[in-house]
N, C-alpha and C positions, 0 to 999 in steps of 0.2 A: 452158760447163766445153771445155776444150782436150782433148787428142787426149791426153798423157801422164796427166796426170791423172786422166784416165776408167781409163784404163792401171792403174792405180798404184793404184786403188782398186777397181777388178775383184780386184787380185790380195787385195788385201788383203778381197774379201768370199771368191774362191774360200780364203783359208786358216778365214776365220769359218767357214766352212761345211762344210767338211772334218774341224774339229776334234772334234769326239766322230762322223765316221763312220769307220767300220772297212776297216783296206783286202780288196780284194778280193780282187789279187791280177789282173786288168785288166789292160794293158796301154795304152798309149791305141790301141800300134796297134789294137788290140782294140773299138776305142769299134765301137756301131752306128752305122747311116745317122740313125737318130732324136734321143737323147736327142748324139749326142757323145761328147768326151775330160770334160768335165767327171766323165759318172761312169764314170770309170776312175780307176787309182792318177795317171796323168797328172797330175790337181788337188792329190796333194802335193805342200807343197811345192812348187808349182808361182810361179816367179819369171823373168822371161823379161830382166830389165835389167840383169842382169849377158852373157849371150850379145849384146843386143842395141847395151850399151856395146866387145865384143870383136871386131864384128862394122865400130862403126865406127871403132875401132882400125885394124884391119885395112887400113881403108880396102876394103872389103867394096860393094859397090851395090847388092844384096841389097834387097829390096821384100816387108814385113811380110804376109801376104796370112790369109787364111783368119779364124777368129772373134778372132781378137787385130786385125787389120785395123777387124772390124765392128764391135767392141768405139770405140776408136781412132776412132770414128765415133759413138759413141754408144748402138753395142747392149746390150743388157742380163743375156744370156747368158752362161754365163761359161762356159771352156774352162781344159784341161788341153792344154795345147800349143800349138809358137808354127811354123806354119808360113810358109814362105819362098823369092820367087822368085826368083830370081840367073841372072845370062845365061846360066851355064856354057860360062866362055870358059875357060883356062889360065891366063890373069891372074886373073879370080875364082876358080878353085875354088886357085887358090895363099893369097892371101889371106884363103880358105873354113877351107880348112886350119888354117891359123894361130888363126885367130875358134874354130874344134872347137880343137884345140888347146891356148889359154888355157882353157879353159872345161870344161877335165876326158874332152874325149871321149877316151875310150882307146881304142876300135876307129873310125877315121876310115871311114866308107864312102867308096864306088864310087861316085866324084863322075864319070862319066865314065855314069852314069847317069840320064832324064830326069827321077829322083825316086828318092829314094832318103832315108829313116827316117837319124835320128843322134838321140843321146842327149847332152844336156850335163848339168855339176854346174844343175838350178834348170829345165829347160826338155829337149826331144823336139820332136819331128816330123818334117813333111818338109819336104828340098832342092827345090827344084820347079826347071826348067828350062824357057825357052817353048817345048821338043822337045816334051812334056809332053799328048800332046788333050787340048784342054781343049774338045772341042765342035766343034761353027763357027769358037770364036773366037781368035784372034792373039793372046795373051798377052803378043808383047815389047813396046807401044808401054806398058804398064806399066808399065814399066822406068823408061820414061820421065817418064810420068807421073805419077806417083809423089806424094802428100805428105810431107811432113814435119815435127814440130814436135823441138823440142830439151829436152835436160833438163839439167836445173838444174847437174848432176854434170861438161857442156858437150861429151858425144854429141848427136848425131843419128838420130832411126829416124826411118825413109820404111815407106808405107806405103800401101798400093793407095789411091787415090782411090775416092773416093761412088760414081761410076758402073761404073766399073772391076772391083769389089768387088761391086758388084749381080747384073752382067754374069758374073762367074766364077760363082758362087753358081747362077744357073739353068741356064749351061754344065753344070754339074754331076748339076744333078737330083732329088740326095735329098733325103728330108722335109726332115733341117731346113737343107739350103741351101736348100730352097724357103723356107721361114718365114724364114732369117733372111734372103734378100733379099726376102721380104715387108715385117719391120721394116724395114731398109734403106730402104727404098724408101718408107714412111712419117715416113720421119727426115727427106727431103728436103723435105718439104710444111710 
């Protein structure tokens, strides 16, 4: 199975899994280090595809990271947020603002920071630049080494290469990241 269908399938599984679940009042930014954002209200109505299309349409070269990228590589753990790595340049910031506004972001985040949260219709998460400390890892090459998949609607999704994603997970070091890095490493064999 290729990346995009894996993500579509995971979104459908998330919808099924949250159908009978009551809201907890916990936002994605309040996720714990073990269960992640799937256990928050961010999982309700999670659909990153409109924002991913807006990113493409705006000409933004952002790379999907975090668990959405893990799912695209075959991880079975669900999520409730979409994290992105972008280069932090003024041109990319302009494109990112366009994509955010197009998808209903009313409180545009401060894109001068190395990590900032965002919320659009269907998704929320973190926007990260290479200036964000990732332990000893330089994530800048992840921007050019990203893999791509094409949606039937005609847009391309860029996502972190498997080895880069594993290194990112290990660098973060939280229990959920270590567990997910181990799962991704098993997918290589």
